[in-house]
VMD Tcl script that builds the backbone (N, CA, C; Angstrom):
set m [mol new atoms 120]
animate dup $m
set s [atomselect $m all]
$s set {name element resname resid chain x y z} {
  {N N MET 1 A 3.486 -109.479 42.626}
  {CA C MET 1 A 4.872 -109.847 42.678}
  {C C MET 1 A 5.727 -108.582 42.610}
  {N N SER 2 A 6.695 -108.453 43.488}
  {CA C SER 2 A 7.544 -107.265 43.471}
  {C C SER 2 A 8.985 -107.668 43.161}
  {N N GLU 3 A 9.727 -106.696 42.750}
  {CA C GLU 3 A 11.107 -106.936 42.372}
  {C C GLU 3 A 11.972 -105.916 43.102}
  {N N TYR 4 A 13.092 -106.359 43.620}
  {CA C TYR 4 A 14.013 -105.483 44.322}
  {C C TYR 4 A 15.329 -105.455 43.553}
  {N N GLN 5 A 15.816 -104.267 43.274}
  {CA C GLN 5 A 17.094 -104.133 42.583}
  {C C GLN 5 A 18.077 -103.430 43.507}
  {N N TYR 6 A 19.279 -103.925 43.522}
  {CA C TYR 6 A 20.337 -103.400 44.371}
  {C C TYR 6 A 21.529 -103.071 43.486}
  {N N TYR 7 A 22.045 -101.863 43.616}
  {CA C TYR 7 A 23.204 -101.444 42.826}
  {C C TYR 7 A 24.294 -100.950 43.759}
  {N N LEU 8 A 25.514 -101.348 43.499}
  {CA C LEU 8 A 26.674 -100.871 44.237}
  {C C LEU 8 A 27.752 -100.519 43.225}
  {N N PHE 9 A 28.154 -99.266 43.221}
  {CA C PHE 9 A 29.241 -98.790 42.361}
  {C C PHE 9 A 30.402 -98.437 43.268}
  {N N GLU 10 A 31.572 -98.985 42.982}
  {CA C GLU 10 A 32.752 -98.707 43.790}
  {C C GLU 10 A 33.794 -97.962 42.970}
  {N N TYR 11 A 34.408 -96.989 43.615}
  {CA C TYR 11 A 35.489 -96.218 43.012}
  {C C TYR 11 A 36.798 -96.790 43.538}
  {N N ARG 12 A 37.543 -97.469 42.695}
  {CA C ARG 12 A 38.720 -98.213 43.145}
  {C C ARG 12 A 40.049 -97.487 42.920}
  {N N ASP 13 A 40.030 -96.371 42.214}
  {CA C ASP 13 A 41.276 -95.677 41.899}
  {C C ASP 13 A 41.561 -94.510 42.829}
  {N N GLY 14 A 40.898 -94.448 43.967}
  {CA C GLY 14 A 41.102 -93.342 44.897}
  {C C GLY 14 A 39.851 -93.110 45.705}
  {N N PHE 15 A 39.573 -91.848 45.989}
  {CA C PHE 15 A 38.414 -91.499 46.792}
  {C C PHE 15 A 37.594 -90.415 46.111}
  {N N LEU 16 A 36.291 -90.421 46.374}
  {CA C LEU 16 A 35.413 -89.381 45.852}
  {C C LEU 16 A 35.543 -88.150 46.748}
  {N N ASP 17 A 35.772 -86.998 46.150}
  {CA C ASP 17 A 35.833 -85.778 46.950}
  {C C ASP 17 A 34.419 -85.239 47.186}
  {N N ASN 18 A 34.307 -84.181 47.953}
  {CA C ASN 18 A 32.989 -83.627 48.296}
  {C C ASN 18 A 32.196 -83.209 47.066}
  {N N ARG 19 A 32.850 -82.623 46.083}
  {CA C ARG 19 A 32.174 -82.187 44.864}
  {C C ARG 19 A 31.571 -83.382 44.125}
  {N N GLN 20 A 32.314 -84.460 44.044}
  {CA C GLN 20 A 31.823 -85.657 43.366}
  {C C GLN 20 A 30.659 -86.290 44.139}
  {N N ARG 21 A 30.756 -86.316 45.458}
  {CA C ARG 21 A 29.667 -86.877 46.269}
  {C C ARG 21 A 28.406 -86.023 46.169}
  {N N GLN 22 A 28.553 -84.721 46.085}
  {CA C GLN 22 A 27.384 -83.845 45.918}
  {C C GLN 22 A 26.724 -84.078 44.558}
  {N N ALA 23 A 27.526 -84.312 43.527}
  {CA C ALA 23 A 26.963 -84.611 42.209}
  {C C ALA 23 A 26.184 -85.920 42.242}
  {N N LEU 24 A 26.686 -86.910 42.954}
  {CA C LEU 24 A 25.958 -88.171 43.085}
  {C C LEU 24 A 24.677 -87.995 43.890}
  {N N ARG 25 A 24.699 -87.110 44.875}
  {CA C ARG 25 A 23.504 -86.857 45.690}
  {C C ARG 25 A 22.397 -86.253 44.833}
  {N N GLN 26 A 22.754 -85.521 43.783}
  {CA C GLN 26 A 21.761 -84.973 42.861}
  {C C GLN 26 A 21.045 -86.092 42.104}
  {N N ILE 27 A 21.715 -87.213 41.910}
  {CA C ILE 27 A 21.134 -88.349 41.203}
  {C C ILE 27 A 20.135 -89.089 42.083}
  {N N SER 28 A 20.476 -89.282 43.362}
  {CA C SER 28 A 19.597 -90.041 44.252}
  {C C SER 28 A 19.678 -89.492 45.665}
  {N N SER 29 A 18.523 -89.199 46.243}
  {CA C SER 29 A 18.493 -88.682 47.612}
  {C C SER 29 A 18.486 -89.798 48.645}
  {N N CYS 30 A 18.271 -91.041 48.221}
  {CA C CYS 30 A 18.208 -92.138 49.191}
  {C C CYS 30 A 19.428 -93.058 49.126}
  {N N ALA 31 A 20.378 -92.772 48.272}
  {CA C ALA 31 A 21.560 -93.618 48.136}
  {C C ALA 31 A 22.491 -93.439 49.334}
  {N N GLU 32 A 23.241 -94.496 49.625}
  {CA C GLU 32 A 24.318 -94.402 50.605}
  {C C GLU 32 A 25.582 -94.051 49.829}
  {N N ILE 33 A 26.159 -92.901 50.135}
  {CA C ILE 33 A 27.341 -92.433 49.420}
  {C C ILE 33 A 28.487 -92.312 50.411}
  {N N THR 34 A 29.586 -93.001 50.108}
  {CA C THR 34 A 30.784 -92.917 50.936}
  {C C THR 34 A 31.922 -92.381 50.076}
  {N N ALA 35 A 33.099 -92.323 50.653}
  {CA C ALA 35 A 34.255 -91.808 49.918}
  {C C ALA 35 A 34.674 -92.719 48.757}
  {N N ASN 36 A 34.188 -93.964 48.766}
  {CA C ASN 36 A 34.564 -94.848 47.660}
  {C C ASN 36 A 33.412 -95.676 47.092}
  {N N SER 37 A 32.151 -95.335 47.445}
  {CA C SER 37 A 31.050 -96.116 46.877}
  {C C SER 37 A 29.742 -95.322 46.801}
  {N N PHE 38 A 28.876 -95.807 45.922}
  {CA C PHE 38 A 27.536 -95.272 45.721}
  {C C PHE 38 A 26.620 -96.484 45.707}
  {N N GLN 39 A 25.723 -96.576 46.690}
  {CA C GLN 39 A 24.888 -97.767 46.849}
  {C C GLN 39 A 23.426 -97.381 46.877}
  {N N VAL 40 A 22.654 -98.017 46.013}
  {CA C VAL 40 A 21.207 -97.768 45.939}
  {C C VAL 40 A 20.495 -99.087 46.125}
}
mol reanalyze $m
mol bondsrecalc $m
mol representation Tube
mol addrep $m
């Protein structure tokens, strides 16, 4: 039996700049990172 987990974090007070997106990329190399979300 396998389990799949899906996480979506949204930034609602503005946009993530390049520095913030690079910091998130250090957390996960397979996440989808946009200017307002981090999805794994």
